[in-house]
VEXDREN-2710 file (C-alpha; in Angstrom, 1 decimal):
% VEXDREN-2710
k/r/px/py/pz
1/MET/0.2/-9.7/-9.7
2/GLU/-0.2/-6.0/-10.3
3/LEU/-2.7/-3.6/-8.8
4/ASN/-4.2/-0.8/-10.8
5/GLU/-2.8/2.5/-9.7
6/ARG/-5.9/4.3/-10.9
7/ALA/-8.2/2.1/-8.7
8/ASP/-10.0/3.9/-5.9
9/ILE/-8.8/2.8/-2.5
10/ASP/-11.9/2.7/-0.3
11/SER/-10.3/3.5/3.1
12/SER/-13.7/3.6/4.7
13/GLN/-13.5/-0.2/4.9
14/ILE/-10.4/-0.1/7.0
15/GLU/-9.5/1.0/10.5
16/GLN/-6.4/0.9/12.6
17/SER/-5.8/0.2/16.3
18/ARG/-2.5/0.5/18.0
19/GLY/-2.3/-1.7/21.1
20/SER/0.3/-1.7/23.9
21/GLY/1.3/-5.3/23.5
22/GLY/1.1/-8.2/25.8
23/GLY/-2.0/-9.9/27.2
24/GLY/-4.5/-11.3/24.8
25/ILE/-5.1/-15.0/24.3
26/GLY/-2.3/-16.8/26.0
27/GLY/-0.2/-13.7/25.9
28/LEU/1.9/-15.1/23.1
29/PRO/3.3/-12.4/20.7
30/ILE/4.6/-13.3/17.3
31/GLY/8.3/-14.2/17.6
32/GLY/8.1/-15.5/21.1
33/GLY/9.7/-18.9/21.7
34/GLY/11.4/-19.3/18.2
35/LEU/9.8/-21.0/15.2
36/ALA/8.2/-23.8/17.3
37/GLY/6.6/-21.2/19.5
38/ILE/5.3/-19.3/16.6
39/VAL/3.9/-22.4/15.0
40/VAL/2.2/-23.6/18.2
41/THR/0.7/-20.1/18.6
42/LEU/-0.6/-20.2/15.1
43/VAL/-2.1/-23.7/15.6
44/ILE/-4.1/-22.2/18.4
45/ALA/-4.8/-18.9/16.7
46/LEU/-5.2/-19.5/13.0
47/VAL/-7.7/-22.1/14.2
48/GLY/-9.1/-19.4/15.5
49/GLY/-9.2/-16.5/13.6
50/TYR/-12.7/-17.4/13.4
51/PHE/-13.0/-20.0/16.1
52/GLY/-10.4/-19.8/18.9
53/ILE/-11.2/-16.4/20.2
54/ASN/-14.9/-17.1/20.6
55/THR/-14.2/-20.3/22.5
56/MET/-11.2/-19.1/24.5
57/GLY/-12.4/-15.6/25.4
58/GLY/-9.9/-13.5/27.3
59/GLY/-10.6/-9.8/27.7
60/ASP/-13.6/-7.8/28.6
61/GLY/-15.4/-8.3/25.4
62/GLN/-15.3/-4.6/24.7
63/GLU/-14.3/-3.6/21.2
64/THR/-11.5/-1.0/20.8
65/ALA/-12.7/1.7/18.5
66/GLY/-10.3/1.9/15.5
67/THR/-9.4/5.1/13.7
68/PRO/-10.0/5.3/9.9
69/VAL/-7.1/4.9/7.5
70/THR/-6.8/8.3/5.9
71/GLN/-3.5/8.1/4.0
72/CYS/-4.8/5.9/1.2
73/THR/-6.0/7.7/-1.9
74/THR/-5.0/6.7/-5.4
75/GLY/-1.7/6.4/-7.2
76/ALA/1.4/4.3/-7.6
77/GLU/3.0/5.7/-4.4
78/GLN/0.0/4.7/-2.4
79/LEU/0.3/1.1/-3.6
80/LYS/3.7/0.9/-2.0
81/VAL/2.1/1.3/1.4
82/LEU/1.1/-2.1/2.9
83/GLU/-2.0/-0.8/4.5
84/CYS/-3.2/0.7/1.2
85/ARG/-2.6/-2.4/-0.8
86/ASN/-4.5/-4.4/1.7
87/ALA/-7.3/-1.9/1.6
88/LEU/-7.5/-2.5/-2.1
89/TYR/-7.6/-6.2/-1.6
90/VAL/-10.5/-5.8/0.8
91/THR/-12.3/-3.6/-1.8
92/SER/-11.9/-6.4/-4.4
93/ILE/-13.2/-9.1/-2.0
94/GLN/-16.2/-7.1/-0.7
95/ASN/-17.2/-5.9/-4.2
96/TYR/-17.1/-9.5/-5.3
97/TRP/-19.4/-10.7/-2.5
98/ARG/-21.8/-7.7/-3.0
99/GLN/-22.6/-9.1/-6.4
100/GLU/-22.1/-12.8/-5.8
101/LEU/-24.0/-13.4/-2.6
102/PRO/-27.4/-12.3/-3.9
103/GLU/-26.8/-14.2/-7.2
104/SER/-25.7/-17.4/-5.6
105/PHE/-27.6/-17.5/-2.3
106/GLY/-30.3/-14.9/-2.6
107/GLU/-28.9/-12.9/0.4
108/GLN/-27.8/-9.3/0.5
109/TYR/-24.1/-8.9/1.4
110/VAL/-23.5/-6.8/4.6
111/PRO/-20.0/-5.1/4.4
112/ALA/-17.5/-5.8/7.2
113/LYS/-14.6/-3.6/8.2
114/THR/-11.0/-4.8/8.5
115/ASN/-9.2/-3.7/11.7
116/MET/-5.4/-3.5/11.1
117/PHE/-4.0/-3.6/14.6
118/LYS/-0.5/-3.6/16.0
119/ASN/0.6/-5.5/19.1
120/ALA/-2.8/-6.0/20.7
121/VAL/-6.5/-5.2/20.3
122/ASN/-9.8/-5.6/22.2
123/THR/-12.6/-7.0/20.2
124/ALA/-16.2/-8.0/20.9
125/CYS/-14.9/-11.6/21.0
126/GLY/-12.2/-10.8/23.6
127/ALA/-8.7/-9.5/23.7
128/ALA/-6.1/-10.6/21.2
129/ASP/-2.4/-9.9/20.5
130/SER/-0.2/-10.4/17.5
131/GLY/0.4/-14.0/18.2
132/VAL/-3.2/-14.8/17.3
133/GLY/-2.8/-14.2/13.6
134/PRO/-5.7/-13.0/11.4
135/PHE/-9.2/-13.7/12.6
136/TYR/-12.8/-12.8/12.1
137/CYS/-15.0/-11.8/15.0
138/PRO/-18.7/-12.5/14.4
139/ALA/-19.8/-10.5/17.4
140/ASP/-18.7/-7.2/15.9
141/ASP/-18.5/-8.3/12.2
142/LYS/-14.9/-7.4/11.7
143/VAL/-11.8/-9.0/10.3
144/TYR/-8.7/-8.4/12.4
145/ILE/-5.1/-8.6/11.3
146/ASP/-1.7/-7.4/12.5
147/LEU/0.1/-6.9/9.2
148/ALA/3.3/-8.3/10.8
149/PHE/1.7/-11.7/10.3
150/TYR/2.6/-11.5/6.6
151/GLU/6.3/-11.6/7.7
152/VAL/5.7/-14.8/9.6
153/LEU/3.8/-16.3/6.7
154/ALA/6.6/-15.5/4.3
155/GLY/9.7/-15.9/6.4
156/GLN/8.7/-18.7/8.7
157/LEU/5.8/-20.6/7.2
158/GLY/7.1/-20.8/3.6
159/ALA/4.5/-18.7/1.8
160/PRO/6.3/-15.6/0.5
161/GLY/4.2/-15.0/-2.5
162/GLN/2.4/-11.6/-2.8
163/PHE/-0.9/-13.3/-3.5
164/ALA/-0.7/-15.0/-0.1
165/GLN/-1.9/-11.7/1.4
166/PRO/-5.2/-11.4/-0.4
167/TYR/-5.7/-15.1/0.1
168/VAL/-5.6/-14.6/3.9
169/LEU/-8.1/-11.7/3.7
170/ALA/-10.4/-13.6/1.4
171/HIS/-10.4/-16.6/3.8
172/GLU/-11.4/-14.4/6.7
173/TYR/-14.1/-12.6/4.6
174/GLY/-15.3/-16.1/3.7
175/HIS/-16.0/-16.5/7.4
176/HIS/-18.0/-13.3/7.3
177/VAL/-20.1/-14.7/4.5
178/GLN/-20.7/-17.8/6.6
179/ASP/-21.9/-15.4/9.4
180/VAL/-24.2/-13.6/7.0
181/LEU/-25.7/-16.9/5.7
182/GLY/-26.1/-18.4/9.2
183/THR/-23.6/-21.2/8.4
184/GLU/-21.4/-20.4/11.5
185/ALA/-24.4/-20.3/13.9
186/GLU/-25.7/-23.6/12.6
187/MET/-22.3/-25.2/13.0
188/ARG/-22.1/-24.1/16.6
189/ARG/-25.5/-25.6/17.3
190/ARG/-24.2/-28.9/15.9
191/GLN/-21.1/-28.7/18.1
192/GLN/-23.3/-28.1/21.1
193/ARG/-25.5/-31.1/20.3
194/ASP/-22.5/-33.3/19.7
195/PRO/-19.3/-32.1/21.4
196/GLY/-17.4/-35.0/20.0
197/SER/-17.8/-33.5/16.5
198/ALA/-16.5/-30.1/17.4
199/ASN/-13.1/-30.4/15.7
200/GLU/-14.6/-32.0/12.6
201/GLU/-17.2/-29.2/12.3
202/SER/-14.5/-26.6/12.7
203/VAL/-12.5/-28.2/9.8
204/LYS/-15.6/-28.1/7.6
205/LEU/-16.1/-24.4/8.4
206/GLU/-12.5/-23.5/7.7
207/LEU/-12.3/-25.5/4.4
208/GLN/-15.5/-23.8/3.2
209/ALA/-13.8/-20.4/3.9
210/ASP/-10.8/-21.6/1.8
211/CYS/-13.2/-22.6/-1.0
212/TYR/-14.9/-19.2/-0.8
213/ALA/-11.4/-17.6/-1.1
214/GLY/-10.9/-19.6/-4.2
215/ALA/-14.2/-18.5/-5.7
216/TRP/-13.2/-14.9/-5.2
217/ALA/-9.8/-15.6/-6.7
218/HIS/-11.5/-16.9/-9.8
219/ALA/-13.3/-13.5/-10.3
220/ALA/-10.6/-11.3/-8.8
221/ALA/-9.1/-10.1/-12.1
222/ASN/-12.5/-8.7/-13.1
223/THR/-13.4/-7.0/-9.8
224/VAL/-13.8/-3.2/-10.1
225/ASP/-13.9/-0.2/-7.9
226/LYS/-16.8/2.2/-7.5
227/ASP/-15.9/4.0/-10.8
228/GLY/-15.7/0.7/-12.8
229/ASP/-11.9/0.7/-12.9
230/LYS/-10.4/-2.8/-12.6
231/ILE/-8.6/-3.4/-9.3
232/PHE/-6.0/-5.8/-10.7
233/THR/-4.2/-5.1/-14.0
234/SER/-2.4/-8.4/-13.9
235/LEU/-3.3/-11.7/-12.1
236/THR/-1.6/-14.8/-13.4
237/GLU/-1.7/-18.5/-12.7
238/THR/1.6/-18.1/-10.8
239/ASP/-0.2/-15.7/-8.4
240/ILE/-3.0/-18.3/-7.9
241/GLN/-0.4/-20.9/-7.2
242/GLU/1.0/-18.6/-4.5
243/GLY/-2.4/-18.7/-2.8
244/ILE/-2.6/-22.5/-3.1
245/GLN/0.9/-22.7/-1.6
246/ALA/-0.1/-20.5/1.3
247/ALA/-3.1/-22.7/2.0
248/GLY/-0.9/-25.8/2.1
249/GLN/1.6/-24.2/4.4
250/ILE/-0.9/-23.6/7.1
251/GLY/-2.6/-27.0/7.1
252/ASP/-3.0/-28.7/10.5
253/ASP/-0.7/-31.6/9.7
254/THR/2.1/-29.3/8.3
255/LEU/1.9/-26.9/11.3
256/GLN/2.0/-29.9/13.7
257/LYS/5.1/-31.2/12.0
258/ARG/6.8/-27.8/12.0
259/GLY/6.0/-27.6/15.7
260/GLY/8.0/-30.7/16.3
261/GLY/5.1/-32.9/17.3
262/GLU/3.4/-35.9/15.9
263/ILE/0.5/-35.5/13.5
264/ASN/-2.7/-35.9/15.5
265/PRO/-5.9/-35.8/13.3
266/GLU/-8.0/-35.6/16.5
267/GLN/-6.6/-32.1/17.0
268/PHE/-7.2/-30.9/13.5
269/THR/-9.4/-27.7/13.3
270/HIS/-8.6/-26.3/9.9
271/GLY/-7.9/-29.3/7.8
272/THR/-4.8/-30.9/6.3
273/SER/-2.7/-29.1/3.7
274/GLU/-4.1/-31.3/1.0
275/GLN/-7.7/-30.6/2.1
276/ARG/-7.0/-26.8/2.3
277/GLN/-5.5/-26.8/-1.2
278/HIS/-8.2/-29.0/-2.6
279/TRP/-11.0/-26.8/-1.4
280/PHE/-9.3/-23.6/-2.6
281/ARG/-9.0/-25.2/-6.0
282/VAL/-12.7/-26.2/-5.9
283/GLY/-13.7/-22.6/-5.5
284/TYR/-11.1/-21.3/-8.0
285/GLU/-11.8/-23.8/-10.7
286/SER/-15.5/-23.7/-10.5
287/GLY/-15.9/-20.0/-9.7
288/ASP/-19.1/-21.0/-8.0
289/PRO/-19.4/-20.6/-4.2
290/LYS/-22.4/-23.0/-4.3
291/GLN/-19.8/-25.7/-4.9
292/CYS/-18.3/-25.0/-1.5
293/ASP/-20.5/-27.3/0.5
294/THR/-17.9/-28.9/2.8
295/PHE/-20.7/-30.0/5.1
296/LYS/-22.1/-32.5/2.7
297/ALA/-21.5/-36.2/3.4
298/GLY/-18.0/-37.3/2.3
299/ALA/-16.7/-33.8/1.7
300/LEU/-13.6/-34.4/3.8
301/GLY/-12.7/-37.6/1.9
END
């Protein structure tokens, strides 16, 4: 995977927050308690990028204002900076949905910012620390990520590929698309009507976000910046396999096994490794987000 050094890095989509650490949901920073502790944290939090924070709360619900990322411009040196590479991934993902959402669903895409925080952050969904992993907050329409998560993903969870990073962001922006379309709100109403279905509904939502990430991946090589320059100069099948591998490494069953516990389907909230990889492939192979209806009968197998 290679990014185009001539592509414009739209830093207006990115902001940074620098927290003081501690607190947050459960007060569990990345790295605490060894690998098992990390995995248990991620079971709670990755659930949650989109789901756990809203249900668990924690914090005053006041968003911390981030500062714009100003060091990203254009050029090969800029692409060596992790924040700048991720800003370009976000540009690709959002430019894809600007075109695809009206075409596929007849809805206008509403851009969302990514907040790159360190240690801890306050959001409109509550307080979070690094242990929470990446998440989307529908209350302020932002994706949140401590970029140190990529080290955990590569070093501890077995997904070292470079394409794992845009996959994570594309999954979270998939949740933003669900928010724009009203899918998330409808899911919550179903959970309230039938609390016993809460976990299954969460799995369907997460698998759809994986499918949306795959649909973006199908089109990623052709995404362009505001000047029409391609964002990726090279995107291979090997890169896509890295995204599929990342999806498999954070399946509920795989995380439960890594945490040293038994596999308990009743506690699944994101789907099994097989399900996550399957739905990413559905999106990628079809290139059609309309095929990502994980809520239809029999979609979970």
